[in-house]
C-alpha positions in Angstrom: 0.0 0.0 0.0 1.4 3.4 -1.0 2.0 5.9 1.8 -0.7 8.5 2.2 -0.1 12.0 1.0 -0.7 14.7 3.6 -3.9 16.7 3.2 -3.3 20.1 1.8 -3.8 22.8 4.4 -6.2 25.7 3.7 -4.5 29.0 2.9 -4.6 31.6 5.6 -7.6 33.9 5.5 -7.1 37.2 3.8 -7.7 40.1 6.1 -10.5 42.3 5.0 -9.7 46.0 5.0 -12.0 48.4 6.9 -14.9 49.8 4.9 -14.3 53.4 4.0 -16.9 55.8 2.8 -16.4 57.3 -0.6 -18.5 60.3 0.3 -18.5 60.6 4.1 -21.3 62.5 5.6 -20.4 65.8 7.1 -20.9 66.0 10.9 -20.9 69.2 12.8 -20.2 68.8 16.6 -20.8 72.0 18.5 -20.1 72.2 22.3 -22.8 74.0 24.3 -22.5 75.7 27.8 -24.0 73.1 30.2 -24.9 75.7 32.8 -26.8 77.7 30.2 -28.7 74.7 28.9 -29.3 72.9 32.2 -29.4 75.7 34.6 -27.0 77.1 37.2 -27.3 74.1 39.6 -26.8 71.4 36.9 -24.5 68.5 37.4 -24.2 67.9 33.7 -20.6 67.4 32.6 -21.1 68.4 28.9 -23.7 69.1 26.3 -23.2 69.0 22.5 -25.3 69.8 19.5 -24.6 67.3 16.6 -25.8 68.1 13.1 -25.7 65.6 10.2 -26.1 67.0 6.7 -28.7 64.3 5.8 -30.9 65.1 8.8 -33.0 68.1 9.4 -33.1 68.3 13.2 -30.0 68.4 15.3 -29.2 65.9 18.1 -28.4 67.1 21.6 -26.0 64.8 23.4 -25.6 64.9 27.2 -22.9 63.5 29.4 -23.9 63.3 33.1 -24.1 60.8 35.9 -26.3 58.6 33.8 -23.7 58.4 31.1 -23.7 59.5 27.4 -27.0 59.7 25.6 -28.9 61.6 22.9 -31.8 63.6 24.3 -34.2 62.1 21.7 -32.8 58.7 20.7 -30.9 57.4 23.8 -27.4 56.0 24.3 -27.3 54.0 21.1 -27.8 57.0 18.8 -25.0 57.6 16.3 -24.6 61.2 17.5 -23.3 59.8 20.8 -20.5 58.0 19.0 -19.6 61.2 17.1 -19.1 63.1 20.4 -17.9 60.4 22.9 -14.1 60.0 23.1 -12.9 56.5 22.3 -11.8 54.7 25.4 
């Protein structure tokens, strides 16, 4: 009986490059005065107005003791990721 040939190994996977946008959407992030927005006794750490060119209304992002969140859409809003620093 002839010796067995070793099975060919699969080639290593080709890493996929990150998807880049050909025409990225313009995002305007504007810091606001937290005391002016929330009042003199506020404990808010920061407030930002985020505008996307494809959306009519701006988002208002808050950072306070509850964390980061959009006033209208909550913490999973894409405006939060535009403002929040990467950890």
